C-alpha positions in Angstrom: -43.3 25.9 -8.9 -42.1 25.1 -12.4 -40.1 22.0 -13.0 -37.2 21.9 -15.4 -36.9 18.8 -17.7 -33.7 17.3 -19.2 -33.7 14.4 -21.5 -31.0 12.5 -23.2 -30.5 9.1 -24.9 -27.7 7.0 -26.3 -27.4 3.5 -27.9 -25.1 0.8 -26.6 -24.3 -2.3 -28.7 -25.1 -4.7 -25.9 -28.3 -6.6 -24.9 -30.7 -4.8 -22.6 -30.1 -7.2 -19.7 -26.3 -6.6 -19.7 -26.8 -2.8 -19.9 -29.4 -2.8 -17.1 -27.1 -4.9 -14.9 -24.4 -2.3 -15.3 -26.8 0.3 -13.9 -28.0 -2.0 -11.2 -24.6 -2.0 -9.6 -24.2 1.2 -7.5 -20.4 1.0 -7.8 -20.7 2.0 -11.5 -22.2 5.3 -10.5 -18.8 6.5 -9.5 -17.3 5.3 -12.8 -19.8 7.4 -14.8 -19.8 10.6 -12.7 -17.5 13.4 -13.6 -14.3 13.6 -11.5 -14.8 17.4 -10.9 -17.8 16.5 -8.8 -15.7 14.6 -6.2 -18.3 11.9 -6.0 -18.0 9.2 -3.4 -20.5 6.6 -2.2 -21.0 6.8 1.6 -23.8 4.3 2.2 -26.1 2.0 0.3 -29.0 0.0 1.8 -28.6 -2.9 -0.6 -25.7 -4.5 -2.5 -27.5 -4.2 -5.9 -30.0 -1.5 -6.8 -33.6 -2.5 -6.5 -36.9 -0.9 -5.5 -36.5 0.8 -2.1 -32.7 1.0 -2.2 -31.4 4.2 -0.6 -28.0 5.6 -1.6 -26.1 8.3 0.2 -23.1 9.9 -1.5 -21.0 13.0 -1.2 -20.0 15.4 -3.9 -18.9 18.9 -4.5 -20.8 21.4 -6.7 -18.6 24.3 -7.7 -16.5 23.6 -4.6 -19.4 23.4 -2.2 -19.5 20.0 -0.4 -22.8 18.4 0.0 -24.5 15.1 0.7 -27.1 13.6 -1.6 -29.5 10.8 -0.5 -31.7 9.1 -3.1 -34.2 6.3 -3.2 -35.2 4.0 -6.0 -38.9 4.6 -6.1 -39.7 2.4 -9.1 -38.0 -0.7 -10.4 -38.8 -2.9 -13.4 -35.9 -5.2 -14.0 -34.4 -4.8 -17.5 -36.9 -2.0 -18.4 -36.7 1.0 -16.1 -36.1 2.5 -12.8 -36.7 5.9 -11.1 -34.6 7.5 -8.5 -35.7 10.5 -6.4 -33.6 12.8 -4.2 -34.5 12.7 -0.5 -31.8 15.0 0.6 -29.6 17.2 -1.6 -29.3 20.5 -3.5 -32.6 20.4 -5.4 -36.1 21.1 -4.2 -37.0 18.1 -6.5 -35.0 15.5 -8.5 -36.9 12.7 -10.3 -34.7 10.7 -12.7 -36.3 8.1 -14.9 -33.9 5.6 -16.6 -35.5 3.5 -19.4 -33.9 0.8 -21.5 -35.2 -0.3 -24.9 -34.1 -2.8 -27.5 -32.8 -1.0 -30.5 -31.0 -2.5 -33.5 -29.4 -5.4 -31.8 -28.4 -3.1 -28.8 -30.0 -1.0 -26.1 -31.3 2.5 -26.2 -30.7 4.2 -22.8 -33.0 7.1 -22.2 -32.8 9.5 -19.2 -35.4 11.9 -18.2 -34.8 14.2 -15.3 -37.4 16.4 -13.8 -35.9 18.8 -11.3 -36.8 22.0 -9.4 -34.4 24.4 -7.9 -34.7 25.6 -4.4 -36.0 29.1 -3.6 -38.8 29.1 -6.2 -38.6 31.9 -8.8 -35.5 33.3 -7.2 -33.7 30.0 -7.7 -34.9 29.8 -11.3 -33.9 33.4 -12.0 -30.4 33.2 -10.5 -29.5 29.6 -11.1 -31.7 28.2 -13.9 -29.4 28.5 -16.9 -26.3 27.8 -14.8 -27.8 24.6 -13.4 -29.2 23.5 -16.8 -25.7 23.9 -18.2 -24.2 21.9 -15.4 -26.8 19.1 -15.8 -26.0 19.0 -19.6 -22.3 18.7 -19.0 -22.6 16.0 -16.4 -24.8 13.9 -18.7 -22.4 14.5 -21.6 -19.5 13.2 -19.5 -21.7 10.3 -18.4 -22.5 9.4 -22.0 -18.8 9.3 -22.9 -18.0 7.1 -19.9 -20.8 4.7 -20.7 -19.5 4.4 -24.2 -15.9 3.9 -22.9 -16.9 1.3 -20.4 -19.6 -0.7 -22.3 -18.5 -0.6 -25.9 -15.4 -2.8 -25.3 -17.8 -5.4 -23.7 -19.6 -5.6 -27.0 -16.3 -6.4 -28.8 -15.5 -9.1 -26.3 -19.0 -10.7 -26.9 -18.4 -11.1 -30.6 
């Protein structure tokens, strides 16, 4: 089965530890997820995200309700973490978040490797559609990250 790969990055004018701490708080996931997904956290196994944390949330994809359970498989504080889908709409979802110092701020890089269900049929009928959805979701996320984190940089000056 062929995986699809999506990558994106953005710079935030804040130190890496501050940016990483934002992502380590699972409550912020709701703040950066598009409202049209109807996202809601149902369970989390730990207060702050760390290796082994499991998260269960609900969302709607094009009106279809579903539950998504993920686990933090890798965790390197202030550097990177990886979440994988345990239950949800994809045959595979592997999301690597990395954080790098960049020009007095932080470069956030996301790399998602995913596979649609139903093999080649899933790719044939849903490949472009899902790729477009993923791109829109991450574009919204980038806008929200900027809206939420850029004001913090002004406060720190």
